[in-house]
N, C-alpha and C positions, 0 to 999 in steps of 0.2 A: 753452094753449100756453105752452112754455119759453122765456124770453127770456135771451141772452146780452148782456152790457152790457160794451163796451170804450171806456175813455176813454183818449184819448192826449194827453198833455201832457208838460211838462218832468219831471214826478214823475209816479209811479204813481197814478192816479185811476181810480174807477168811478162811472157815474151809473146810476141805477134809473128807468124812466120819464120821463125829462127831455124837456121841448118843446124844439124848435129855437129857441134864444133866446142871444144873445150877453150873456155873464156874466163877471164878475171874480172868480172864487173867493176870492182872498186877501182883496180889501177889500170884496168885496159891492156895488162901486159899477158901474153901468149906464154904458157910453161908447158914443159913436156909431161909433167908428173900430176895431170889433172886426172880425176876418175875419170873412168870409161864404161859406159853402158853398153854391156855385151848382149843382154837380152832384155827386150821389152814386149811384153804381149798382154792381151786382154783374155782372161780365161773364160769369160762369159762375153764373147764379141758382141751379141745381140741380146738387150735386156729389155724387159718392160719398165715403164716409168715407174718409180717408187719402189723398185726391187733393187738392183745394185749390181755392180760388176767388181770383179777381182783383176786387180793390175799385178803383173809380175815383173818385176825389175831386178836385173842381175847386173853388178857393176863391180868393177876392180880398180885398184888404186896401186901403182907401181911403189908409192912410198909407205905403202901400208898404212896410210892415215885411216881415221875411223870415218867412215862415210855416214851421213846421216840426214834426215829432216828433222827442222823443229816446228814452229808454226808454219801452217800452210795457208796459200792462198786460194781462194776458190772463185771461179767463174760463175755468173749466174746459174742457179740450178743444179750444181755440183758440189759436192762436200766430200773431201776426204777425212778418213778418221785416223789423224795423226799417225800416220805410218812412221815405222822405224826402219832405218838402213843400216847394214853393215857390208862387209866386203864379200857376202855371200848372197843369199836370195831374200829379196823383200817382197811382202805382200802388202798392198793397199786396197782397201775397200771403198769404193765410190758410191754413194747414196744418190739417186736421182729424185729430184723432186717432181711433183706434177707439172711443173712451168717448163721442164725440158721437152722442147718440140721433138717428136719423132724425127729421125734421120740419120745419116752417117756424120759424125762428128770426129775432129781430130783432138787428141788431147797431146800437150807437149809436155813431158816429165823434165824436170831436172833434177840431178844428184849433185852433191856439194861435199866438199871434205873441209868447209869453214872457209875455204881460201879460193878454191876453184871448182868449176862445175862442167858437167856434160850435158846435154839435151838430147831428147829423142820423141818421136811422135808414135802415137799407137791411135788406131781408128776403133770407135765403138759405134755400133748400129743399135739406136733406140728404137724399139718396136711401138706400133701402135698397140693401144689395149685390144685385147681379145673380145669379140662381140659375143652377146649371149644369143642363143639359137634355140628356136621351138619348132616343132614340126605337126603337120595335122593332114590326114587323108581327106582327099576332097573325092574320088572315085575310087575304082578298081584299078584305075590307070595314072592317077594324077594325085601328087602332094604338094603342098604348098608349106615354104620354109618362110619364117619369120625371124627377123633379127633386131637387136638393139645397139645401137653404135653409141655408147654413153659419152664418148669424147667428141664426137661430131667431126672428125678429122679425117675420116677415111672417105676416098672418093669411089672406091667400088668393093664389092664382096665376090671373091672367086669360091665358089660352091663345088665341093667334092663328093662323091656317092660310092659306095660301094655295096655288095651283098655278102652273104655267107661265103660264097666260091669266088669271089671276085677282089681285087685290091681297088684301092681308092683311085678315082679318075675325074678330072674337072669335067663338069656338066654343064656349067655356066658361069657368066660373069655378069652382075647385077649391079645398077647405080644404087651406091650404099644408102642415099636417102629415100629410095623407093620403100624400103623396110620390107620386102619379100620377094619371092622367086617362086613361079609355078614348075614344078619338074613334071613332064608329059611323057607320054608313050611309054610308061612302065608296065611290068608283066604283072597281072593279076596274081594274088595270093603268092606274093613274095615280101620277104623283109629286107628293107633297105636301111643303110646307114650314111647318115650325113655329117659333114662338118664344113667349115668356112672359115676364111681368113680374110682380114680387112687390109686394104691396099690404099696408098696414095702415091704420088709421085717422089716421095722421099723415103717412105719405109712401108713396111707391113706388119702384121700382128701374128702372134702364134694363132694356131687352130683354136677354134671353138670347143666347146665339149662336144662328143659326139651325140646325136638323137637318132631314134630309130622310128620307123614307120612300117607298118604291114598294109598292103595294098589290098584291103578287103573291107567293102562297106556292108555292115550288118543289114539284112532284110528287116524293114520296118513295116511294109505294108502287110495290113491285118494284125499288127502286133495288138493283142487285146491285153495283156498284163505282163509287165517285166519286173521281177525281184531280183536285183542285183545282190539283195542281201548283205549288204555292206553294214552289217552290223543292226540292220533293222527290218521292217517287212514293207518298207514304202514301195509303191508301184510307180515305177520311171516310164511306163506308157503315158498315153494321155487321157486315160480313161479314170484315172485316180482309184483303181481298185486296191487300196491299201490293206495290208493285213495286220495282224497282232501278233507279238512275239509271246509265246507261252514256255518260257524256260529254255530256248534256245539260245546260244551264247556265241559272240564273235570269235573268230578264229582266222588265220592266214588263209588266202585264197590258193589256188592253184599256181600264181605265179610268186607266192611267198609273201605277198602283201599283207601285213598284219590287220586284223579285223575286217577283211572285205569278203568274207564268208560266214557262214552261222554252222555251227556244231550242235549235233544233235545227241543227246546222252543215252538214248534207249530206254529211259525211264519215265517218259510223260512229256519231254522236251518237245514242242512242234511250232509249227506256225499256223494259224488261222486265216483262211482266206475268204473272201466274198463267193458264195456258192456260184452265183452267176458266172463267174469267170470260165467256168468249163460247160455251161448249159449252152452248147453250141451244136448246130447239125452237122459241121466238119471242124476238125481243130487239128493243132500239131502241138504237142507238148515238148520241150527241148529243156534238159536242165544237166548242171554238172554235179556230180556226187563222188564222195570218196567214203566208200562203206568200210567199216571196221570190224564189222561182229558177223560171223556166218553160222552162229550156233542157233540163234533163232530166226525161224522161217517167216516168211510172208510180211517181212517188215516193210511198212509202206514208205515209199518216196514221196508218192502223192495219193492221198484217198478221198473220193467223195461219195456221198450216198444221198438217196431222195427220200427218205423216211417210209417208202413203200416196199422195202425189199430190193430195191435196185442200188447199185453202186459202181463205182469203177475204182480199180488200184493198178499202180506199178510198183513191183517189187524187184529187189536185185536177185533174190532167191525164193521161188515158191518151189521147194524141193522136188525135182533137181534143176528147175528151171530159171532163168531170167525172163520176167512174164508180165504182161499187162492183161488184166481182166477186165470185162465190162458186164452188167448183168442189169436188165430190165425188169427183174422180178421172176418171171417163169424162165426165161431164156438167158444162158450166160455164153459168152464168146471169150476166147483169148487168143493172144499172140505169144508165143514162148519160144526160147532158144536155148540151146546149152552151148557152152558152160553158164552157171551163174556168174554175174560180175565178180572180177578180180577185187580182192580185200587190198586195203590201202593204198589204192592208186585212183587217181583221178579219172572219170570216164564221163564222156557225154552220152546221156540216154535220151533217145527221142521216140515219140509215137506219133503216127500220122494217121487220122482216120477220114475218110472221103468216099461217097459214091459207093458204099458197100464194101469197101477194102481199107483194111489195116496194114500198117507197116510199121516194124520194130527195129530200132538202130541201136547199134553200140559204136561208138567213136565215129559217126557218121556213115557206118556202113550199114546197109540193111541186113538184119539176119533173120527176119521172118516176114513174110507177104502172106495173107491170107484173108478170107472172106470175112467181113465185121459189118453186119447189118443192124446193130444197134447202134445208135447216135449217142454221144455224150450227154446230150440235152435230156435223153430217156432216163440215165441213169444217175443225174445228178439234180442237186435243187435244195436241199436242205443243210448240209453240211460239207465243208471242204477243208483238209487240211494237208501242209507239207511235214512230212517225218512222224505220222502218227494215224491211229486209227482209235478214237477213244471209244468206239463201240466194242471193240475187240480186247482194247488195252495192249496192243502189240505197237511197239515204236522203232522207229528208224535209229541206228546207231552210227554215227559217221559225220560227215560233212555236206553241206550243199552250196551251191554258188549259182548265180545267173540262171535262174527259172524263168524261161518265156513261154507264154501260151498265145498262140496264134488262133485267129477265126477263120483259117483259111488251111489248105494242105501246102506245106512248103514243098518246093521241089528239092532233088537231091541235092543239087550243087548250092542250093541255099542253106541247108542243113551243113555242109561241109564247111560252108563259110562261118558259120558259128562254131564249127570245132576248132577252126584255125584262128579265130577271134584272138587279136593281141599277140600273134605270131604264135600261137601254141602248136607245137609239133611240125615246124616247118624244115 
C-alpha cells in the first residue's frame, strides 16, 4: 500500500508512520496540554481522481489555546486548500491530481497550537475513473457491450444487468483490455439495462452510465423501402427509393426525439415517393402515425394511383372505419375495421396482401382479415404519396414515422417486432 503523509503546522513538516501521540518537535519535551484530535474522518472516503475529499477534524486543547494550520505541506498529488482550525470543527478540502494512483491511502493529519501537536490517520480510497459504456443488439437473444477505459489502469470490468422487473445482478467479468462483452441466452422482446465498474488489485470505479437494449432484430428480408422520416424522405433500405418532401416538417417522434418524424398540416403537405415502391404482387406496409384531425374523412396515410382509374389508399377514418381500399378500375375491395384510429396517439398501422388475402393491423393486432384478389401492382404505377391525395385535394393531418414497405408478406410475429422496436410498450 502506498502512503501519503501530510503534516500541517506553522511550518512545512512531514511525518512517516507516526503514532497518534502529543509531541513537541522543536524541544522534544512531552507536555500534558497538547491539542487532542478527538475526531478525524473523510466525508467522502472514496473519490474519483480530480474530484476531491472533505476531511473533518475535531480537536480540543485544555489550555484553550487557538489551534490552527498555516501553510500546508503536500505530498505529490495531494493539495489542501489552506484549512483553518479552531477548538471545534474543521473542514479541509483535498483535491486530487490526475497523477494520484487509485488505491487505499493513509493521510496523517497534524494539529498544532503553535507549540505542541497531535497526529492521527485517516484512510481515503481513490477510485478508478468510470468507463464509458455502449450496447448494441446482436440478435433476439444476444447483446454486445463495449467500453472505453480512458486511464488504462483497470484489470477487469464487472458487468451488471437488470430488467424492468428485476434488480441489478452481476452477469459477467471481462478482461478490461478486451473492450467488449457478449451477453447471451437473453429473452426475446425484453428491455435490458446494463452498467459496469472497472476494477484492479488496488481499487475500483463508480458505475458507468446506464445503457439499455431491446432484444429484437427488425425484419430486413424483403425490405423494399424504409422511410425513417428523420426530417427528410431518404430511403434507408438498399434500393435507393428516395422521396421528396413537399411541405412536411420535422417533429418529435414517438420516443420524444426532436426532428425524428414528419408533421403533415392537412393542407397540402405530403411526401412524394417513387411509384414502383408499391408495384408489387405481394406487399406489407407498416407505418407509425399520430392522427390529429377527425373532422375530414378519408385522409390518406398512403395513396397511390395508376392513372387509369386504379388506386390504393390507407386512411385512419373512412367514416366510420379504419380502412384500406384497393381498386383496379372496375373492381374495388376493402379491409375495414371499427373504430377509426384514436386521435393524438401514436399507432402502428399495417396492411398485408398475399395470395388473395388481405389483413389490416392496428398496433400489431389483426383487426380485419378478408379476401383481396387485386394486387398492389394492378392499382399503382403513376403516383405515390405519404400524407396526401393531390387528385382529390384531401390531405392527412398529424405525424408519421418509420414507414416500411416489404415485397413479401410479413408474419404476425414480425409485425409485432416492429411494434416493439426501440422498447415501445414493453
